[in-house]
Each structure stands twice: as C-alpha cells, then as structure tokens.
Phi, psi and omega in degrees: 000351182297341183281349183266142173282172179301314181297321179293321179295320179296318177295319178300318179299312183300325183276343182251348187306318185262003180246323184212090188294332179292317178291320179300321179296322177299316179297316182296317179294326177292320174304316180295317181297316181296313185292321180290322179292333179264007183052038180267095184297317181296319177296322179295319177300315179301315182297316179296321178293325176295315180295322178297316179299319181294314181294325176296318178301323183274004178087005181266068189296320180296318178294321177300321178297321180297319179294316183291329176295325176294320177297316180297316181303318180288317184297325182291345184282346183216122182302336182288350178263022185302322180297316178294324179296314180294319177301318180293323176299319180296317177300317181295321178301317180295317180295317178295324175302312179301324183278357180080010180270072192292325181297312179293318180301314182298322180301315180288323176302315182295319178301314181292317181301314181298321181295311183288334174293321180297321182265000176073037181259108189283327188304308183290323178301317179294321179295322179292319176302320177297315181299320179294323176297321180290325176299318177304319179295317180297330180276359176093002179268072188291324182297313178294320180299314179300319180297313181293318181293324177296322177294321177300317181292318178299318180299319180293311186288335179272356177273129178306140185305326182293336182260354187297321181297336179277338187251337187226149176288165184300322184260016184301310185298315181293328177297316180295316181297320177295317178299317180295315180300312181296316182295320179293324177297312180296322178297321180295319180298324183281331182246082186297330181290339179246014191303310185300314182292322180292322178296322178296321177295316178302318181296321179298313178295323182293319179297317178298316182294319179297317179298316180295319181294324177292318178298322180278356184056039180263093186298324182298310180293323179303315179297318180297321178292325177294318176301316180297325176301316178299318180295319178298316178296323177299314180293337175276356179087006179270073191295318182292320177296322178296316179299319179300318179293317180295323176294323178299317178296317180299319181292340182263359189291317181052247182269007182279111186227038179292124194296320182295325178291319178297318179299314179300316181299311182292316182298314183285333171295321176300315180296320180294315180296326175296319177296329178274002181064026173263076194293322180298319177293322179299316180300316181304313185282328174296321180289326175296319177300320178298315181300316180288319185296336178301337180260359187213088187291351178292349180259028187297332180291318176294322180297318177297320178297320179296315179299316182298317179296319179295322177300313180300315182297311183290330175295315180296326179276000181059034177263084187298321182302309180287329177299314179294321179304312184278337170298313180295318178297321179300311182293318179296320179296321178295318181298314182296316186283346171294334182278346183298314181199142178291347183277350181292125182282173183263020186293325178294317180304313181291316185299318186257005172054068186294329180296323178297323179296318181298319178297321180298315180295318181299317182294323179287318182293329179297332182277002185240029183298328182295344182298340182298319179298318181296324180299321178301317179294319181297326179299321178297317179297322181297326178298316179294321179294328180297320178297315178297322182300315181300319178294318182295325180300322178298317178296319180298319180299316179295318181294320179295316180299317180293320180297316178299319180296319179297318179294320180293315185278349182057036182261330182267087179226074184298337182286349181246025182289117184255014178297142183279140177285151178289336181269152176253150177241151187274070177223136183291152187300321181297321179293321179298313180300318181298316182291319180297319176297321178295323178292322177300317179293321178303317180289319182296320181280354179059037178292344178294346179282353175292127183298334182263027182282091176249186184300320181294321179298313182291321179300322178294319178295324182274357180057049176216184178259168187296323182295311179300313183299315181300317181292320180294317178297320181295320183280313189268340176253349182058037183217152167287156183303315183298323178288324179300311180293318180300317181296319178300315182292317181292319178297322176299312181298317180300311183294316184289322177296326180291324190257342190242105184294325179291320178300323179294338182278349177293158170284166186299323181298317180294320177298316180300313182294320178297330183271352176110359181272149183279340180210161179292328179295315179299319179297313182297318180296317180294322181297313180295319180300320183278327190245337183087358178227163180276152180303321181298322179293318180298313181297315181302316184282330173295320178297323178297319181295325185268008178244000000 
C-alpha cells in the first residue's frame, strides 16, 4: 500500500467499504498512519471518520463512536477545521440515534442544523428533518412521524429535478420511503380497526422504495425493504411467505450488520415461527433478538415484544424459572427505557399489563423466603470459589494466549492431521482417495454444523458405509469420529467468534446451535475440552482485543 497517495487511499476505501470490509480497514488504517506521521491533522480527522463509518457499517456502534470522538477532539483544536468538526458532530448524532440516546442525538442534530442553516446548505438540513421524523417513530408517535415523513416526501417530489442534488442527499428519497413504510406498519399494529388499509399503504411505499433502492444499487436499503416486506406479510398472517422474505434478506446480508435491522429480522422471524406453531424455532429467534438488542437500545419496543412472547411460551410450558427470568427482564427493560426520553408513551406498558407481571413475581417470590438461609451458606462457598477463581484466571490467560497464537499460525489443526497410522486397513486405495475427497467437501460445505450429523449422515455424504468411514477417519485423521466432528465444530466457532462481532453478540445457546451442537452444555464441554477455557472467557477477551 506504500505506493498509494493519501487521495488514492481515500478513493480505495470508498470503493471497497461495502464490498470488502477487511481491505477497507487496511486502507483506513494506512490513511491514519500516513496522516499521523506527517502531523496532518485534517488527514487524521478524515481517517478517524472513515474508520467510524466502517465500524458503524459492521454494527460496532460503540467503537464507531470512539473513532468519531477522536476526530472531534482534533477538529476542535483549530477553528479552520470547523467543517470537519460539524461533519463529525453529524456522524455522532446519527450513531447516538442508532443507540437510542435520543436526547444526546437531538443536541448534536440541532448544532449541525444551525450551522448549515447559517451557511444556507439545504442537503444536511433536510436530512436532519428526516432523522427527527424517524425519532418520532422510534418513540411510538407514529401519527406525527407519518405526517412529518409525508412532508419530507412532498418537499422532495415538489422540488424540480434539476435542483434536487443541491437540496437532498442521494439516498434521501429511499430513506423517506423506508421510514413511511415502517411507520405505517407500526401505526397499523396500534390501530387494529384500520389495520388492513394502513398495511396496504405501507406496502405501496415499500414497493416504491425497494424499486428505487435496486435502481440505485443500494444494497443496504434493499435489504431493509426486503425485511419490511416480510414484516408486512407477517401482519397479513402470511407467516411462511414472511419467513421466506426474511430469509431472503438474511442471505443477502454478507457484511451488512446494522444492529436495528438484525434485531428486526430475528424478532419477526420469531413471531412468524410462533404463528406457524414452530415454538422451538420461535424461542431461538426471540433470544437472538434479545442478544442483538442488548447493544442497541433503540429497539426497546421489539425487545419488549420478544420478552412478552417468551413469557407466554414459558408460562404455557409451565417453565416457571424461565417465565420469571423474562418477567424480570421485561420490567427492567421498561424501567431503563423510560429514562431514554420523556416523550416515550405508555402504550407498551398498557398493552402488556406490566403491573400484573409485578404481582406475579411478588407472589412467586413470597413462596421462596426460605432461600435466605441457603444464601448465607452459599456466601461461604463463594469465598472459597473466589480463591479458586483467581488461580483459574491465570491458567485461562495462558490458555487464551496460546489459543490465539495457534489460530494465527494455523498450526493447531488436529482435524487435518495426515500422519499415517501404523495399522493398515483393508480398503483399496482408490476408495480411500474417494472418501477423503468427500470428507474435504464435507468440511468445505460445513455440513458438520448439522445437529444430526452422525456417522450415518457423513457416510451418506461420502457415499460409503459407516465401517469404512470410521476406519478411514481413524487412519487418515488420527481421530475417532466423535472427536473429528467435535474439532470441526469448535474450530468453526473459534474462527467465526474471532472475526465476526455480531456472532460474538449471540448468547451461548445460539452460538452452540450455529456451530452444530444440540445444546449450550454440550458446546461448552467440547469448547473446554479442546481449548482449556470456557466460550464466555474467549468471547470476552476477543472483544477486549477488538475495542
């Protein structure tokens, strides 16, 4: 990369950001290295804003905020960087908006709006007006949001085409159409007597927006419109059709990891599977929505819906432990989100009858008074465990360091051990080669992630019988079949957790299922057996490295 100038690197970043995020990060870091070594403050601000944009794209909103704060800190030191400072404020406003921190977001929006109003720059002023309309929707004021968004669309369409580039950003129209479609869907859910007509209006805006996003080759908006198509079908009661649309969006995501979109996708898949009476699948996706929403408080309404659905499911299954867990989470989530803004209405509180939940918890907890005595005993045990914990942490640090080194060097790969066994097996060489090639394909296609991947399953894929397959794996992989599959699954989990920030945000059960294990306990035991540390410890420390 040393052959590229600063301007060429910036162009390279812009052309690769949405196609190859790893390469884009290399360009951005090179921009930062060049500008800092040359004491180029403006270049450093640019590099930090590029890195912030990339991390936001990958769903790492908190990390994106740290980069933009560095850009602001440098820009504030010199009045001649006012344009970069205001641009960075605008970026920060958007990131805070994503995080649901509307009060702080609004403060930065106003600062930026006042600046651009002073210099007569319409594009950003219009974009901020749009953002405020979307905040209204997030706060549950759908009627006002629809009114403001309709004015935004009228303003755009009534502007002569020759002047639009001066007044509106390139993606302004699709942003408004997406906002209108989403707001009308939420408005329809709230107004059951007008639901059908409102859903039809939402669908009309969604079709227009999807068409525009495809024409503009804007993959991000295209995916959001496809998700919205699924939500509209769900509200019409077409659950399988909705799942098909949501799966279509999921298959197109690639590096697209915007948290609010992921939450919507998982939450509505959960609702659809619940509608299809596929309750186990519904639980999986409601919990995935919960895992993602923990990083994005702007989705608190979906999170409340997910908790409520889980409460209903566990109540019906007479699983009191999990029912109480999600009752408490529901109430705590309501308490936290009341603090987000005084403008948040009480419709969720009323819809899900939160006071009844509090009474339910109180009645159950009253029957558990004796637990206080047990807690005293447990405290004594905890002191002893604390001593053991400190010793174990030292071992964990060493194991983690070694594990990272093994992953970097690609040296620890027991599933690819090609040492020859001392024993010979009675299988002709051509058949052995055929089976080994089949195993290579089996690994490449990641069929080991199938929960029902047993010896018979793999033998069928390899077009051989179980006895031959077992002997070939034992001789050519130097492993028993069960160890071979376990290693493939754990290595998959290790690599994906290291490289995929969204995957790290899943709960352990979801990670286990994605990796092919039937339960989180089986996954944890296998993880410890292979690595010497627990998955939670590995995830925690990988997150530290990436922040």
